[in-house]
Each structure stands twice: as C-alpha cells, then as structure tokens.
C-alpha positions in Angstrom: 64.8 126.4 69.0 67.4 128.4 70.7 70.4 126.5 71.8 70.9 126.8 75.6 74.5 127.3 76.8 75.4 125.2 79.8 76.9 127.1 82.7 80.5 126.0 83.5 80.8 124.1 86.7 83.0 126.0 89.3 86.4 124.2 89.8 85.9 124.0 93.5 82.5 122.2 93.1 84.0 120.0 90.4 86.9 119.0 92.8 84.5 118.0 95.6 82.3 116.0 93.1 85.3 114.0 92.1 86.2 113.4 95.7 82.7 112.1 96.4 82.9 110.0 93.3 86.2 108.4 94.2 85.7 108.4 98.0 86.5 104.6 98.3 89.9 105.1 96.6 90.6 108.1 98.7 89.8 106.2 101.9 91.9 103.3 100.9 94.9 105.6 100.3 94.4 107.6 103.4 96.3 105.3 105.8 99.3 105.5 103.4 99.1 109.3 103.1 99.0 109.7 106.9 102.0 107.3 107.4 104.0 109.3 104.8 103.0 112.6 106.5 104.0 111.4 110.0 107.2 109.6 109.1 108.5 111.7 106.2 107.2 115.2 106.5 107.0 115.9 110.1 110.7 114.9 110.8 111.7 117.4 108.1 111.7 120.1 110.8 115.1 118.6 111.7 116.5 120.1 108.4 117.3 123.2 110.5 120.1 121.3 112.2 122.1 121.9 109.1 122.0 125.6 109.7 122.6 125.5 113.5 125.5 124.6 115.8 123.5 121.9 117.5 124.1 121.1 121.1 122.1 118.4 122.9 121.9 120.5 126.1 120.3 123.4 124.1 118.0 121.3 121.9 117.2 122.0 118.3 115.3 125.4 118.9 117.9 126.6 121.4 121.1 126.0 119.5 122.8 128.9 117.8 122.1 129.8 114.2 125.3 129.6 112.0 123.8 129.8 108.6 125.8 128.1 105.8 128.9 127.5 108.0 128.7 123.6 107.9 128.2 123.6 104.1 131.3 125.9 103.6 133.3 123.6 106.0 132.4 120.6 103.9 133.0 122.2 100.5 136.5 123.4 101.7 137.5 120.1 103.3 140.3 118.0 101.7 137.8 115.1 101.6 135.1 116.8 99.6 136.5 116.0 96.1 137.3 112.3 97.0 133.9 111.7 98.6 132.1 113.2 95.7 134.1 111.3 93.1 133.7 108.0 94.9 130.0 108.5 95.3 129.4 109.6 91.7 131.7 107.0 90.1 130.2 104.1 92.1 126.6 105.3 91.5 127.1 105.9 87.7 128.8 102.5 87.4 125.9 100.9 89.1 123.5 102.7 86.8 125.4 101.8 83.6 125.8 98.2 84.6 122.6 97.6 86.6 119.9 99.4 84.7 120.0 97.5 81.3 120.5 94.1 82.9 116.9 93.6 84.2 115.6 94.8 80.8 117.7 92.2 78.9 116.8 89.6 81.4 113.0 90.3 81.1 113.2 90.3 77.3 115.0 86.9 77.3 112.7 85.4 79.9 109.7 86.4 77.9 110.7 84.0 75.2 111.1 80.9 77.4 108.2 78.7 76.4 108.7 76.0 79.0 106.6 77.1 82.0 108.4 75.0 84.6 111.8 76.3 83.5 110.5 79.8 83.5 109.3 79.5 87.1 112.6 78.0 88.2 114.6 80.8 86.6 112.4 83.4 88.1 112.6 81.9 91.6 116.4 81.5 91.5 116.9 85.1 90.3 114.3 86.7 92.6 115.6 85.0 95.8 118.9 87.0 96.3 116.8 90.2 96.5 115.3 89.0 99.8 118.7 88.3 101.4 119.6 91.0 103.9 122.5 93.3 103.1 124.4 92.1 106.2 124.2 88.4 105.2 124.8 89.1 101.5 128.0 91.1 102.2 129.1 88.3 104.6 128.6 85.8 101.7 130.6 88.1 99.4 133.5 88.3 101.9 133.5 84.5 102.4 133.3 83.6 98.7 136.0 86.1 97.6 138.5 85.6 100.4 142.0 84.3 99.5 140.8 80.7 100.5 137.2 81.2 99.5 135.0 79.3 97.1 135.9 81.4 94.0 139.6 81.0 94.5 139.3 77.3 95.2 137.4 76.9 91.9 140.1 78.9 90.1 142.8 76.6 91.5 140.9 73.5 90.4 141.1 74.7 86.8 144.8 75.7 87.1 144.4 79.5 87.6 146.2 81.3 90.3 144.2 82.8 93.1 143.0 86.4 92.7 143.3 89.1 95.5 139.7 90.2 95.2 139.5 91.8 98.6 143.1 93.0 99.1 143.3 94.9 95.8 141.6 98.3 96.4 140.6 98.8 92.7 138.4 95.7 92.9 136.0 97.3 95.3 133.9 99.1 92.7 133.6 96.0 90.5 132.6 93.8 93.5 130.1 96.4 94.8 128.4 96.9 91.4 128.3 93.4 90.0 127.2 91.8 93.3 124.4 94.3 93.3 123.5 93.3 89.7 123.4 89.7 90.7 121.2 90.4 93.7 118.7 92.6 92.0 118.5 91.5 88.3 115.5 89.3 88.9 113.6 91.6 91.2 114.3 94.6 88.8 112.8 92.7 85.9 109.4 92.2 87.4 108.1 95.6 86.2 109.2 94.8 82.6 107.8 91.3 82.7 104.4 92.6 83.7 104.4 95.1 80.8 105.6 92.4 78.3 102.7 90.0 79.4 100.2 92.8 78.4 101.5 93.0 74.8 98.8 91.9 72.4 99.8 88.3 71.3 98.2 88.9 67.9 101.0 91.3 67.1 103.5 88.4 67.5 101.3 86.1 65.5 101.0 88.6 62.6 104.8 89.1 62.7 105.5 85.4 62.7 103.2 84.9 59.7 105.1 87.7 57.9 108.3 85.8 58.6 109.8 87.9 61.4 112.4 86.3 63.5 112.4 86.3 67.3 115.0 89.0 67.4 113.0 91.2 65.0 109.8 90.6 67.1 111.8 91.6 70.2 113.2 94.7 68.5 110.0 96.0 67.0 107.3 94.7 69.3 108.5 94.0 72.8 111.1 96.8 73.1 108.8 99.6 72.1 106.2 98.3 74.6 108.6 98.7 77.5 110.2 102.0 76.6 107.7 104.2 78.7 108.5 102.0 81.7 112.3 102.2 81.0 112.0 106.0 80.9 110.1 106.2 84.2 112.6 103.8 85.9 115.5 105.8 84.5 114.1 109.0 85.9 113.7 107.5 89.3 117.2 106.1 89.2 118.5 109.5 88.3 116.9 110.9 91.5 119.0 108.4 93.5 122.4 109.1 92.0 123.8 110.5 95.2 121.9 108.1 97.5 123.8 104.9 97.5 123.1 104.1 101.1 125.9 103.3 103.6 125.1 99.7 104.5 126.8 97.8 101.7 129.7 100.2 101.2 130.3 100.2 105.0 130.2 96.4 105.3 132.6 95.8 102.4 134.9 98.6 103.5 138.3 98.0 105.1 141.5 99.9 105.6 142.9 98.7 102.3 140.1 99.9 100.0 139.2 103.0 102.0 140.3 105.4 99.2 137.7 103.8 96.9 134.9 102.8 99.4 134.5 106.0 101.4 131.4 107.6 100.0 129.3 110.4 101.3 126.8 108.0 103.0 129.6 106.2 105.0 131.2 109.6 105.8 128.0 111.0 107.2 127.4 107.8 109.3 130.9 108.1 110.8 130.9 111.8 111.6 127.2 112.0 112.5 126.4 108.8 114.4 129.8 107.8 115.6 131.4 111.2 115.9 128.3 113.1 117.2 128.7 116.0 114.7 124.9 116.2 114.0 124.8 119.6 112.4 127.7 118.9 110.1 126.4 115.6 109.0 122.8 117.0 108.5 124.3 119.7 106.2 126.1 117.1 104.1 122.9 115.0 104.0 120.9 118.0 102.9 123.4 118.8 100.2 123.0 115.2 99.0 119.2 115.4 98.8 119.3 118.8 97.0 121.5 117.4 94.3 119.2 114.4 94.0 116.1 116.6 93.7 117.8 118.8 91.0 118.9 115.7 89.0 115.3 114.3 89.3 113.7 117.5 88.0 116.3 118.0 85.1 116.1 114.4 83.9 112.3 114.4 84.1 112.2 117.6 82.0 114.6 116.1 79.4 112.6 112.9 79.3 109.3 114.8 78.8 110.8 116.7 75.8 112.5 113.7 74.2 109.9 110.9 74.8 106.8 112.7 76.1 107.0 110.3 79.2 107.5 111.8 82.6 106.7 111.6 86.2 104.6 114.8 86.1 
C-alpha cells in the first residue's frame, strides 16, 4: 500500500491553532501585557527629549531638534569620568559581594533539618527586604552615627568609635553590605525553590556511598542551581548601570559626595531639581543603552559557555 505523505500545516494556521489551544493562558496574561504596553512602551515616545532642546512652552513636538548635542555635552563634561567610575565601581562591588551571598545562604539553609529553626531563620532574613528604602537608610544613619548603636557596642568591648559616616571611603562598603544584609534572604528564595525540587534519592544514594554533606552539596545541589545562577547573573548584568538613586541619595552628604555621586543621583538633581529635562533624558538613555548592550553580550556569552540563556 502506497504511503501517503502528510501535507505540512502552514505556519500561520499552526500559530492560530496554538493560540486557540492555549487561549486560557493568553487571557490570563492579557491584563499584564496591556499594563506593560501602557506604562512601559507608550511613554517611550518621550525618548525624543534626549535629541531636542525641550521647552515646556513649546511641548515635546514643538521643541527644537538638536541631535546628539546633549550626549556630547555629557561626554565632554568634567563630571563624566567620576560619575561613570562611581556608578561602575559601586555596581560591580554590589555584584561581587551580593550575588554569591544568597546562593551560599540557600545552600546552607537547605541542610537545616530543624523545621522550626529553618522557618525562624527564613523569617528573620526575609523581613529586611520589606523595609522601605527611606526607613532602612534612616536606620543605617542612626546605627552608624558617632553615638549610634554600633559605636556604643564597640566602646563596651574597649574599641574606639569608628567614623563610619564621616569617612568618605566608607560609603561604598556601607552601601553594598547594607544591601547584602537587606536582600540576602529574599534573593535566596529562587535558589531554595530549585533545591527543594532536587530528587531526594540522589542524596540517599550519595549518603549510602559515604559522601559527606560538603560532597553532596558540591556534586548534587550546586549543579542543580547552576542554570538559575546563570539566568540571575545575566539579569544582574543588565542592571549594572541601573543602581537607582534612592539609597545613594539618602546616604549622600557633602563629605562623601566624591564617592556617592552616581549617574542616577546626578540625573535626579539636574533633571527633577534643575529642570534640564533634555540633558537628563540623554544621560538616562545612555545608561539604558549600556545596560541593553551588556545584557545582550552576557546572554550570548552564557549561551556559548553553559547553553543557558534568556533567549
């Protein structure tokens, strides 16, 4: 009997068939997609501010087109190198110190057998994440002041008080390690969820073969979370230039300004406080372009090295 060849289904028809098949999932995601489109994509028409000499009286469309004038002004300004260095050094320090900490914490937490103790540790470490930046920075300033809690404890054990806030070089350490303390628990949730899905029979077999806890961690748990680690690293790479101004601005003072003035705080000052909307938009666009380039490059490298990527 002759074998009949099936006709290939046109791609367009196949696409609509899949849409009908997964219509419930599409309907569930529709409100989120609409919200992203309205609040993220529509406002992107304001990017043109970076290429115009914006005046409120003329509006966005009526303002004069100046091309790359504002980008050139920023690159040639005496502040450019300092702002770029402060932003990159603070961001890379945060990445180096903050990225491995939730991983280590999740791996250690996974081996706590006492359920009550495990829940207490999780609650205590998750809680700081939900404290607002304003309140958290206020707590930092109070605890680290010359007569604050930390210096009082140092005096009790016979150590002289430390000038945490009046020594400019301390700013980066305070910024980074306070961030690690605030987010170590919350950042570990993703890794903990992956570790709970590891087949327990692997640990049982390894224990029977005489493997220690460290060997099980190294050869079972760590390989299980590597794909998640790669994805999280790629996403962090796309935020290298995006520190956000809130924390840096709130911890900033005249003494540490040479260390704490980053691109985000500078944009806030000249854009919101100074009213230079076009200039600040150009700097913000430069920031976003660098982030996008880093995201694409790191994603491509990760795909070649580990075969794990965002796309």
